[in-house]
C-alpha positions as CSV (number, residue, x, y, z in Angstrom):
1,M,-6.4,-28.4,61.5
2,V,-2.9,-26.9,61.7
3,S,-0.5,-28.8,59.4
4,S,2.7,-30.1,60.9
5,N,5.3,-32.7,60.1
6,I,5.1,-34.0,63.6
7,K,3.8,-37.6,63.4
8,N,4.9,-39.2,66.6
9,I,5.0,-38.0,70.2
10,C,6.5,-39.8,73.2
11,C,5.8,-38.8,76.7
12,I,8.0,-40.2,79.4
13,G,5.9,-40.3,82.6
14,A,2.3,-41.4,83.0
15,G,1.4,-39.5,86.1
16,Y,-1.0,-36.6,86.9
17,V,0.5,-34.4,84.2
18,G,1.6,-36.8,81.5
19,G,-1.5,-38.9,81.3
20,P,-4.2,-36.1,81.0
21,T,-2.0,-33.8,78.9
22,M,-1.2,-36.5,76.3
23,S,-4.8,-37.6,76.2
24,I,-6.0,-34.2,75.2
25,I,-3.2,-33.9,72.6
26,A,-4.3,-37.2,71.2
27,L,-7.9,-36.1,71.2
28,K,-7.2,-32.8,69.4
29,C,-4.5,-34.1,67.0
30,P,-5.9,-37.4,65.6
31,N,-3.1,-37.5,63.0
32,I,-0.4,-37.7,65.6
33,T,0.4,-41.0,67.4
34,V,0.9,-40.4,71.1
35,N,2.8,-42.9,73.2
36,V,2.8,-42.5,76.9
37,V,5.5,-44.6,78.6
38,D,6.5,-45.3,82.1
39,I,8.7,-47.9,83.9
40,N,5.9,-48.5,86.5
41,S,4.1,-51.4,84.9
42,N,1.3,-51.3,87.5
43,R,0.5,-47.7,86.5
44,I,0.5,-48.6,82.8
45,K,-1.8,-51.5,83.5
46,A,-4.2,-49.1,85.3
47,W,-4.2,-46.7,82.3
48,N,-5.0,-49.7,80.0
49,S,-7.8,-51.0,82.3
50,E,-11.1,-51.8,80.6
51,N,-12.8,-50.4,83.7
52,L,-12.2,-46.7,83.3
53,A,-13.0,-46.2,87.0
54,D,-9.6,-47.9,87.6
55,L,-7.6,-45.2,85.9
56,P,-4.7,-44.1,88.1
57,V,-5.7,-40.5,87.8
58,F,-9.2,-39.2,88.6
59,E,-10.1,-36.1,86.7
60,P,-13.7,-35.2,85.7
61,G,-14.0,-35.9,82.0
62,L,-10.7,-37.8,81.6
63,D,-12.4,-41.2,81.3
64,D,-14.4,-40.0,78.3
65,V,-11.3,-38.7,76.5
66,I,-9.5,-42.0,77.2
67,R,-12.5,-43.9,75.8
68,K,-12.3,-42.0,72.5
69,C,-8.6,-42.0,72.0
70,R,-7.0,-45.1,73.6
71,G,-6.1,-47.6,70.9
72,R,-6.8,-45.1,68.2
73,N,-3.8,-42.8,68.4
74,L,-3.1,-42.9,72.2
75,Y,-1.1,-45.8,73.7
76,F,0.2,-46.5,77.2
77,S,3.1,-48.9,77.5
78,T,6.4,-49.7,79.2
79,S,8.1,-49.7,75.8
80,V,10.3,-46.7,76.6
81,E,13.2,-47.4,74.2
82,D,11.0,-48.1,71.1
83,S,8.8,-45.1,71.7
84,I,11.8,-42.8,72.1
85,A,13.3,-44.1,68.8
86,M,10.0,-43.4,66.9
87,A,9.4,-40.0,68.4
88,D,9.7,-36.6,66.6
89,I,9.0,-34.9,70.0
90,I,9.6,-36.3,73.5
91,F,7.9,-34.7,76.5
92,I,9.6,-35.4,79.8
93,S,6.9,-35.5,82.5
94,V,8.5,-37.4,85.3
95,N,8.4,-36.7,89.1
96,T,10.8,-34.1,90.5
97,P,10.3,-34.4,94.3
98,T,12.2,-32.3,96.8
99,K,15.5,-33.9,97.8
100,E,15.4,-35.6,101.2
101,T,19.2,-36.0,101.7
102,G,22.4,-34.4,100.4
103,L,23.1,-30.9,99.0
104,G,20.0,-28.8,99.1
105,A,18.0,-31.4,101.1
106,G,14.5,-30.1,102.0
107,F,14.6,-27.4,99.3
108,A,16.2,-28.4,96.0
109,S,14.5,-30.7,93.4
110,D,15.7,-34.2,93.0
111,L,16.4,-34.5,89.3
112,K,17.4,-38.2,89.2
113,W,14.4,-39.1,86.9
114,I,15.2,-36.1,84.7
115,E,18.8,-37.2,84.3
116,S,17.7,-40.8,83.7
117,S,15.2,-39.8,81.0
118,A,17.9,-37.6,79.3
119,R,20.3,-40.5,79.2
120,T,17.8,-42.9,77.8
121,I,16.8,-40.3,75.1
122,A,20.4,-39.8,74.2
123,K,20.9,-43.5,73.7
124,F,17.8,-44.4,71.7
125,A,16.6,-41.3,69.9
126,K,17.1,-41.1,66.1
127,G,17.6,-38.2,63.8
128,H,16.6,-34.8,65.1
129,T,14.5,-34.9,68.3
130,I,12.8,-32.0,70.2
131,V,13.0,-32.7,73.9
132,V,10.3,-30.8,75.8
133,E,10.5,-30.2,79.6
134,K,7.0,-30.7,80.9
135,S,7.9,-31.4,84.5
136,T,8.4,-28.5,86.8
137,L,12.1,-27.8,86.9
138,P,14.6,-25.4,88.4
139,V,16.0,-22.6,86.2
140,K,18.9,-23.8,84.0
141,T,17.8,-27.5,84.1
142,A,17.7,-27.3,80.3
143,E,21.4,-26.7,80.3
144,T,21.9,-29.9,82.2
145,I,19.7,-31.9,79.9
146,K,21.6,-30.5,76.9
147,K,24.9,-31.5,78.3
148,I,23.8,-35.0,79.0
149,L,22.2,-35.4,75.5
150,Y,25.2,-34.2,73.6
151,S,27.9,-35.8,75.7
152,L,26.2,-39.2,75.4
153,Q,25.5,-38.6,71.7
154,D,29.3,-38.2,71.1
155,F,29.9,-41.4,73.1
156,E,27.4,-43.4,71.2
157,E,28.8,-42.3,67.8
158,E,32.4,-43.1,68.9
159,K,31.4,-46.5,70.3
160,N,29.6,-47.5,67.1
161,N,32.2,-46.0,64.9
162,N,29.6,-44.3,62.8
163,N,27.6,-41.1,62.5
164,L,24.2,-41.6,64.1
165,Q,23.3,-38.0,63.0
166,K,21.5,-37.3,66.2
167,T,20.6,-33.8,67.1
168,F,18.5,-32.3,69.8
169,S,16.6,-29.1,70.6
170,I,15.4,-28.4,74.2
171,V,12.1,-26.7,74.7
172,S,10.4,-25.7,78.0
173,N,6.6,-26.1,78.1
174,P,5.5,-26.1,81.7
175,E,2.0,-27.2,82.8
176,F,-0.4,-24.9,84.5
177,L,-3.1,-27.4,85.4
178,S,-5.3,-27.3,88.5
179,E,-6.2,-30.8,89.6
180,G,-9.9,-31.3,89.6
181,T,-10.3,-29.1,86.6
182,A,-7.3,-30.4,84.5
183,I,-9.3,-31.4,81.4
184,N,-11.0,-28.0,81.1
185,D,-7.6,-26.3,81.8
186,L,-6.1,-28.3,79.0
187,L,-9.0,-27.6,76.6
188,N,-9.3,-23.9,77.5
189,P,-6.1,-22.7,79.0
190,D,-5.3,-19.1,80.1
191,R,-2.1,-19.5,78.2
192,V,0.4,-22.0,76.8
193,L,4.0,-21.1,77.6
194,I,6.8,-22.3,75.3
195,G,10.4,-21.4,75.8
196,G,13.3,-22.3,73.6
197,E,16.4,-21.3,71.8
198,D,15.5,-21.8,68.2
199,N,12.3,-20.7,66.4
200,D,11.9,-23.9,64.5
201,S,11.4,-26.0,67.6
202,I,9.2,-23.4,69.2
203,D,7.0,-23.3,66.1
204,K,6.7,-27.1,66.0
205,V,5.6,-27.4,69.6
206,S,3.3,-24.5,69.0
207,S,1.7,-26.2,66.0
208,I,0.5,-29.0,68.2
209,Y,-1.4,-26.6,70.5
210,N,-2.6,-24.6,67.5
211,N,-5.0,-27.4,66.7
212,W,-7.3,-26.2,69.4
213,I,-5.8,-23.1,71.0
214,A,-5.7,-19.6,69.5
215,S,-2.3,-18.3,68.7
216,N,-2.7,-15.2,70.9
217,K,-2.9,-17.6,73.9
218,I,0.5,-19.1,73.1
219,I,3.3,-17.2,74.8
220,T,6.9,-17.8,73.6
221,T,10.0,-16.8,75.7
222,N,13.5,-17.9,76.1
223,L,14.2,-21.1,78.0
224,W,15.1,-19.6,81.3
225,S,12.1,-17.3,81.5
226,S,9.8,-20.3,80.8
227,E,11.4,-22.4,83.5
228,L,11.3,-19.6,86.1
229,S,7.7,-18.6,85.2
230,K,6.3,-21.9,86.3
231,L,7.9,-21.7,89.7
232,V,6.9,-18.0,90.2
233,A,3.3,-18.7,89.1
234,N,2.9,-21.4,91.7
235,A,4.6,-19.3,94.3
236,F,2.2,-16.4,93.7
237,L,-0.9,-18.6,93.9
238,A,0.4,-20.3,97.1
239,Q,1.2,-16.9,98.6
240,R,-2.4,-15.8,98.1
241,I,-3.6,-18.9,100.0
242,S,-1.2,-18.4,102.9
243,S,-2.2,-14.7,103.0
244,I,-5.9,-15.3,103.3
245,N,-5.3,-18.1,105.8
246,A,-3.3,-15.8,107.9
247,I,-6.2,-13.4,107.9
248,S,-8.6,-16.2,108.8
249,S,-7.0,-16.5,112.3
250,L,-7.4,-12.7,112.8
251,C,-11.0,-12.9,111.8
252,E,-11.6,-15.6,114.5
253,S,-10.0,-13.3,117.1
254,T,-11.8,-10.1,116.2
255,G,-15.3,-11.3,115.2
256,A,-14.8,-10.6,111.5
257,N,-15.8,-13.2,108.9
258,I,-13.2,-14.4,106.5
259,Q,-15.7,-15.0,103.6
260,E,-17.0,-11.4,104.0
261,V,-13.4,-10.1,104.1
262,A,-12.4,-12.2,101.0
263,M,-15.5,-10.9,99.1
264,A,-14.6,-7.3,100.0
265,I,-11.0,-7.4,98.9
266,G,-11.7,-9.7,96.0
267,S,-14.1,-7.1,94.5
268,D,-11.1,-4.9,93.9
269,S,-10.2,-5.5,90.3
270,R,-6.5,-5.0,91.2
271,I,-6.7,-8.0,93.5
272,G,-9.4,-10.3,92.0
273,N,-11.3,-13.0,93.8
274,K,-9.4,-16.2,92.8
275,F,-7.5,-18.2,95.4
276,L,-9.0,-16.3,98.3
277,N,-10.9,-19.3,99.7
278,S,-9.5,-19.9,103.2
279,G,-9.0,-23.5,104.2
280,P,-6.6,-25.9,105.9
281,G,-3.8,-24.9,103.6
282,F,-2.5,-25.7,100.1
283,G,-1.5,-29.2,99.0
284,G,-0.7,-31.1,95.9
285,S,2.5,-31.9,94.1
286,C,3.6,-28.4,93.1
287,F,3.0,-25.5,95.5
288,K,5.3,-26.5,98.4
289,K,7.9,-28.1,96.2
290,D,8.1,-25.2,93.8
291,I,8.3,-22.6,96.5
292,L,11.1,-24.5,98.3
293,N,12.9,-24.8,95.0
294,L,12.5,-21.0,94.6
295,V,13.9,-20.5,98.1
296,Y,16.9,-22.7,97.2
297,L,17.6,-20.8,94.0
298,C,17.4,-17.5,95.8
299,R,19.8,-18.6,98.5
300,Y,22.1,-20.0,95.8
301,Y,22.3,-16.6,94.2
302,G,22.8,-14.8,97.6
303,L,19.2,-13.4,97.7
304,N,18.6,-14.3,101.3
305,E,15.9,-11.7,102.0
306,V,14.0,-12.9,99.0
307,A,14.4,-16.5,100.1
308,D,13.1,-15.7,103.6
309,Y,10.0,-14.0,102.1
310,W,9.0,-17.0,100.0
311,E,9.9,-19.5,102.8
312,A,7.4,-17.7,105.1
313,V,4.6,-18.7,102.7
314,V,5.3,-22.4,103.4
315,K,5.7,-21.7,107.1
316,I,2.2,-20.1,107.3
317,N,0.8,-23.1,105.5
318,S,2.2,-25.5,108.0
319,W,1.1,-23.2,110.9
320,Q,-2.5,-23.2,109.6
321,Q,-2.7,-26.9,109.8
322,K,-1.2,-27.0,113.3
323,R,-3.6,-24.3,114.3
324,I,-6.6,-26.3,113.2
325,S,-5.5,-29.5,115.0
326,S,-4.9,-27.5,118.1
327,I,-8.4,-26.0,118.0
328,I,-9.9,-29.4,117.7
329,V,-8.0,-30.7,120.8
330,K,-8.9,-27.6,122.7
331,N,-12.7,-27.8,122.0
332,L,-12.7,-31.5,122.8
333,F,-11.8,-30.8,126.4
334,G,-8.0,-30.9,125.8
335,T,-7.8,-34.7,125.2
336,L,-8.5,-37.0,122.4
337,A,-7.8,-40.2,124.2
338,N,-10.6,-42.8,123.5
339,K,-12.4,-40.4,121.2
340,K,-13.5,-41.2,117.7
341,L,-13.1,-38.5,115.1
342,A,-14.5,-38.7,111.6
343,I,-12.2,-37.3,108.9
344,L,-14.2,-36.5,105.8
345,G,-11.9,-35.9,102.9
346,F,-8.3,-37.0,102.4
347,S,-7.4,-35.8,98.9
348,F,-5.8,-32.3,98.9
349,K,-8.8,-30.9,97.1
350,A,-12.1,-32.0,95.7
351,D,-12.4,-33.8,92.4
352,T,-9.0,-35.4,92.5
353,N,-7.6,-38.6,94.1
354,D,-4.2,-37.0,94.7
355,T,-3.1,-37.0,98.3
356,R,0.4,-35.5,97.8
357,E,1.0,-32.8,100.6
358,S,-2.7,-33.0,101.5
359,P,-3.5,-30.9,104.6
360,S,-5.4,-34.0,105.8
361,I,-2.1,-35.8,106.3
362,N,-0.5,-33.4,108.8
363,I,-3.8,-32.7,110.7
364,S,-4.6,-36.4,111.0
365,Q,-1.1,-37.2,112.2
366,D,-1.4,-34.5,114.9
367,L,-4.7,-35.9,116.0
368,L,-3.3,-39.5,116.1
369,Q,-0.4,-38.3,118.2
370,E,-3.0,-37.0,120.7
371,G,-4.5,-40.5,121.0
372,A,-7.5,-40.0,118.7
373,Q,-9.2,-42.9,116.9
374,L,-9.7,-41.7,113.4
375,A,-12.4,-42.9,110.9
376,F,-11.6,-41.8,107.3
377,Y,-13.9,-41.4,104.3
378,D,-12.9,-40.0,100.9
379,P,-15.0,-40.8,97.8
380,R,-11.9,-41.2,95.6
381,V,-8.9,-42.0,97.7
382,K,-8.3,-45.7,98.2
383,K,-7.7,-47.4,101.5
384,E,-4.2,-48.4,100.7
385,Q,-3.2,-44.8,99.9
386,I,-4.6,-43.4,103.2
387,L,-2.8,-46.1,105.2
388,K,0.5,-45.4,103.3
389,E,0.3,-41.7,104.0
390,L,-0.4,-42.1,107.7
391,N,2.3,-44.6,108.8
392,S,-0.3,-47.2,109.6
393,E,2.2,-49.5,111.2
394,K,2.5,-47.0,114.1
395,Y,-1.1,-46.0,114.4
396,G,-2.9,-49.0,112.8
397,E,-5.3,-49.7,115.7
398,N,-6.5,-46.1,115.7
399,I,-7.1,-45.9,111.9
400,Q,-10.3,-47.0,110.3
401,I,-11.2,-46.6,106.6
402,C,-14.9,-46.4,106.0
403,K,-17.0,-46.9,102.9
404,T,-19.4,-44.0,103.6
405,A,-19.4,-40.8,105.4
406,I,-22.2,-42.0,107.7
407,D,-20.1,-45.0,108.7
408,A,-17.2,-42.8,109.6
409,A,-19.4,-40.4,111.7
410,T,-21.4,-43.1,113.6
411,G,-20.4,-43.0,117.2
412,A,-17.9,-40.2,116.6
413,D,-17.3,-37.3,119.0
414,A,-16.6,-35.0,116.1
415,V,-16.7,-34.7,112.3
416,I,-13.9,-32.8,110.6
417,I,-14.3,-31.6,107.0
418,L,-10.9,-31.4,105.3
419,T,-11.9,-31.7,101.7
420,D,-15.0,-30.0,100.3
421,W,-16.4,-32.9,98.3
422,K,-19.9,-31.9,97.0
423,E,-21.5,-35.0,98.6
424,F,-20.6,-33.8,102.1
425,L,-22.9,-30.8,101.6
426,E,-25.8,-33.2,100.8
427,L,-25.4,-35.6,103.8
428,N,-28.3,-36.4,106.1
429,W,-26.8,-34.3,109.0
430,S,-29.9,-34.9,111.1
431,F,-29.3,-38.6,111.0
432,I,-25.6,-38.1,111.6
433,Y,-26.3,-36.0,114.7
434,K,-28.4,-38.7,116.2
435,S,-25.7,-41.3,115.6
436,M,-22.9,-39.4,117.2
437,R,-21.7,-39.2,120.8
438,K,-22.7,-36.0,122.6
439,P,-21.7,-33.2,122.7
440,S,-21.4,-33.6,118.9
441,W,-18.9,-31.3,117.2
442,I,-18.4,-30.4,113.5
443,F,-15.1,-28.7,112.5
444,D,-15.6,-27.2,109.1
445,A,-12.1,-26.4,107.8
446,R,-13.4,-25.8,104.3
447,I,-16.3,-23.4,105.1
448,C,-18.6,-25.5,103.0
449,L,-21.5,-26.4,105.4
450,D,-24.6,-24.5,106.6
451,N,-23.4,-23.3,110.0
452,S,-26.9,-22.1,111.2
453,Y,-28.7,-25.3,110.1
454,L,-26.1,-27.5,111.9
455,K,-26.5,-25.5,115.1
456,D,-30.2,-25.8,114.9
457,L,-29.9,-29.6,114.7
458,G,-27.9,-29.5,118.0
459,F,-24.3,-29.6,116.7
460,N,-21.5,-27.6,118.2
461,V,-19.9,-26.0,115.2
462,W,-16.5,-24.5,114.5
463,T,-16.1,-22.8,111.1
464,L,-12.7,-21.6,109.9
465,G,-12.4,-17.8,109.9
466,S,-15.5,-16.8,111.8
């Protein structure tokens, strides 16, 4: 074990990044006390639930890590101020959504929770504290955090007429997790990126990861390179998805097969085969938000052509979803009125319960606007979350949440696969065909089903990219 004088870590934010990341740190660093804090008491209650199936974040393997560490050196609480006061290192892992109003609306990140965290740290931290940016942030956010920390530090010292001897170092340590494989990503990362302005702080943060990660996988940079690298990494990954999805439409028009095309180009070592799976578009908390943030930064610095390039990646993603919903309407005789459609999958990808920016949302809303009656099934997304995402007050009578995929498909005119959960591949499709209204359609937007087998059963099948 790598020795370090770090004894206490605080993480502000118990979401999809903070919870799993701190759990692995607690697992691999048993001599460090890890306090994960959040002002959302319901979320903290869920993290402390005796029934590990009720954890607010579903990730394969996370429940086992929580079982081993919670109560030993991993704690979830709303004790924000006390945890900050005890901490040697504070990770900020709060939400940074895209601004909905004001300057930069629709593109820039809303940093209100970052600012709030910085103000709370400045007030309650003691001694020297390393503040680590874990949230995905615009370039130069560290400068803002620094200004808040030191301006409030001076105020606190003057107000109390004493020297509190508070000092701070800012470090950028962005996450590169892929939801659904986050635990493995944390245990076996491609790299850990740490950016800072002083070697001591970088070394101390590195020493945490050195407990299970080889030094040659830990990359150190300056602050600004680290902040920008996170945005660019997500932009490049999203660009690959939009690129292959754009080609999927061309395949459908020409008779080519997108999977065969992806295999051919992915076999080129200069391109590689990752992120070449065509589907209904990217989702999750990062890709769209980070690209729009990158677009905003480019426009801010007068790089309009660069901004246009990256904005096109988001436009293709939205277009792909509109294209799929239009294909469904067209094949169902141009009208969805009084037709039941089964939507299988609502999370943005398999093996996660995260619905943020899920393609299922936009596609489902398009179908609801056409008058469809939608029956949803997702093995991990709760009823309340689906209803919240779909504006159930407007479409309530046309939305049904089912307990099984078969329940959703019974009596349906079509089944639409929007998330490639493994259990969908193993469904009794013969039974489902007999239970559906004819002509029975399957729209496979994830290219995960056996097209030939389904056609032999009698289904009409549309498969993306072929």
